[in-house]
N, C-alpha and C positions, 0 to 999 in steps of 0.2 A: 535437948539442946546439943548434946554430944552426937546424937543421931543425925541431926541436921548438918552438923559441921562434916561428919563423916560422908554424908550425901554430897555436901559441897565439894570436898575434896575429891570424891569419886568423879563427879562431873568434870572438875578440873583436870583430873588425870586423863579422863576419857577424851577430853578436847585436846590435850597435849598429844596423846597417841594418835588421834585423827589428823592433826596437823603435821605430825612426823610422817605418818603414812602418806599424806598427800604430798609432802615435800619429796619424799624419797621416790614416790611414783612419777612426780614431775621430772626429777633429775634423771631417772632412768629412761624416760621418754625422749629426752632431749640429747642430741648427739652434739659434742663439743670438739674443738680442735685438740684438745688433750687426749680425748678418748680415741680419736682417729690416729693421732701420733702412736698410740700404743698398740691399736688393733689393726690399723691399716683401713682404707677406704674401698668400698665397692662402688664402681662406676658404671651406671646404667646406660646402655647404648642400644641403638637401632642401627641396622646397616643402612646408612645413608650418606655415601660420599657426596660432597667433600666435607660433610660435617663430621662424620665418624665412620670408621671401618675397622673390622677386627678380623684379620685373615686367619686361616686355618693353622698357619704356622705360629700364631700367637703374636702377630705384629699389629700394633694399635696405631692408627693414623687418623687424620682428619683434622680440619681447623679447630672444631669444638673439642675434640677429644685431646689434641696437643695442648690447647690452651689450658683446659682444666688440670691436666697432669702438671703443667707448669706452675700453675697457681697453687695447687696442693703440695708440691714439693716445696716451694717457698714458704708455706705454712708449716713445714717440717713433717709433712705426710708423705712418706716415701714408698709404703707398701700400697699399691693401688691395683685392685683386681677388677678387670673389665667383665661385665655380664651382658650379654646380647639378648634382647627379646624383640618381639614385634613392636612397631611404633605404638600402636594402640594400648600396649601393655605398659608403656613407660610410667605414666602418672599412677595407675592403680598399684604397680610394684613399688614405686617410691612411697606411696601412702601406707603400703604394707610393711615398709622398711626392709624390703629385700635389697634396696640400694641405699647408699648415703647421698648420692648425687646422681642427677641425670644431666648428660652432655651430649646432645644429639641434634641440635638445631630445633628445639621445641619453641615455637612462637610464643611471645608474651601476649596474652589475650585477657580481657576483663574477666572472663569466666574462669580461665585457668588461675588467675591471681587470687581467686576466692579459695582455691583448693591446695595451692602449693605456694612456696616462696621462690620468686625469681631473682637473680642477681641483676645488676644493671645489664643492659643489652651488650651482646658480644659480636654477633654477626647479623647483618642486615642484607636482605636480598629482594628481588622482585619475582612475582609469579610469572610462569610462562608455560607454554605448551611445546612438547617435542612433537614433531609432525613429520610425515613424509616429504622428502625434498621437493620444494616448490610449493609446499603447503596446498595441495590440491582442493581441500574443502575451505580454504580461505578462513581458517580458525585464528581469531586475534582477540577473542573476549569469551567469557562464559555464556554471554547471550548468543553468540555464534554457534554454541553447542545445541542451543534450543532450535534455532533456524535449521540447522543441518542434520539434526539427529545423530550426531557423530557419537561413537563410542569412546569414552575417555577412561584412561586408567588412572586411578587415585589410590593412596594408601588408606587403609581403614583408620578412622578417628583423626586423620589430619586436616589441615585448615582448608585444603583444596576440596576435599569431599564435602565439608561443611558449607563452604562458599557456594559450591554448585548447587547444593540442595536448597540453600537460602534463596538463590536466585531462581529457583524453579526448574532447574534441570531434573528430569525424571530419574528416579532410582534406577530404572531400567537401562539408562544410558551410562551409568557408572559401573566400572569393573574394579573391584578392590584387588590390588596386586601386592605382592609381599615387600617389593622395593623397586627402585627406578630401573635397575637392571632387568628385572622380570618384565616390567611394563614396556621397556624399549624393545625387548625380544618379541612381545606380543604384537607391538607396533610394527616391527620389521617383518613379522610373519603374516601381517594383515588382519589379525584378530582384534586390533584396535585401530582408532583413527587418530587418537592423540594421546599423550600422556601429561597430566597436570602435575607440576612439581616446582620448587623454586629453580630459578634459572641456573643458579651455581651448581646445583646437584645435576641438572640435565646436562649441562655443559662438561662437567667432569664425568658423567657416565658415558657420554658419547666419545670423549677423549680416550676412555679405557677401552670401549668397544671397537673403536677405529672403524666405524661403519660410515660409508659415504652417502647412503640413501636415506638418512634422517637428519633433520635440522632442528634447532630452537628457534621458535617463532618471534622471540623478543618479549619485552614486557607487555603483560595483557592489558588491554584498554579497559579504564575504569577501576583498576586494582591499585591499591596503596602499597608502599613498600612495607615489608614485614620484617620484624626483627626477632631473633631468638636470644636465648640466655641459658646459663646453667640453672638448675632447679634443685631445690631442696624441700624436704618434708616441712610442713606447715609449723612444726614445733621447733625446727632447728634455726631459729633466727640468729643466734650467736654465731653459729657456723657460716650462715649466708653472709652476715655482716663482715665476718673476718676475711671471706673469699672476696666480697666486694672491695674491701680496702686494698687488698693486694692486687686485685684486677686493675683498679684505678691507678695504682703506682706503675703497673706495667703499661698502661696506656699512655701515661705521662713520659715514661722513659724511652718509649719507642720499641720496646721488647714485644708488645702486643702486635704492632704492625709487622714485625719480622715473622710472627708466627701465622698470621692469617692471611696476609697479602699473597703468598704463594699459592694458596688454594683459590685465588680468584675473588677474594672479598675485599671490599674497599673499607679500610679501617676508619676512615673519616665518618662514614655513615653512622656507625654505632656510637662514636664519640659525641656525635650531635644529637643523639636520641636518649631519652631519659625513660626508665621503668615506669615511674608515676604516670607520665602521660599515656604510655601504652596500656597499663593497667585501668586508666580511667576512661579511655576513649570508647565511643559507641561503636559497636560491631556494624 
């Protein structure tokens, strides 16, 4: 009987140890506001004006980046370290915990909602093409790419690349470019016929390049408005929810408008759009 009791106590101790290890592992895997107040936050970015840009002299700018910095500071997180990667590496790097947050105009889609946690939408925009002045190939939709055989620049892993492929545009017509500036330069040099990107990014890039031989074709026919949001690791719900609460207050106070409007975004669009609707909609 004594042996049975000892075995019983042994199993109980083993269970308690297992539960403790599980709880410690879970706590260490989840990033909290308190942790980031102490350690600082790493902000994952891709070079994509007007969403985010990080210059060689260390200056961080862009509507998404400025907004995230403002939210984090309101949460008491004042040490923020930007880290720039290619757009396609943003989600894998976040999942590998190389970042605490991604803020670069990453669209909220049902597929991504299964892999990461989005905040409520922050920036909404329309898809467009940058083309040569006068739009010589008459490109106003992805279907026009099929008819014309046009070569179009896209960023690897972005919504534009996926959309073109889903609509049957051959891979041979798609040219992966590192960023909108690179795509615009190839368009200017005649190596591309169009560059597919959000209209706000294309407009901001053209403004910086100051070139008169390229134009933005307008919202693509048949394409819905897209909205982006800040992104967190799937385990960091507490941190995401704290960010959401602060963001909601900024939208209500008008501070949100003052941050995003100068970059060419319409603040009303994101206020009228909900994350749950974007995560649940059919592609």
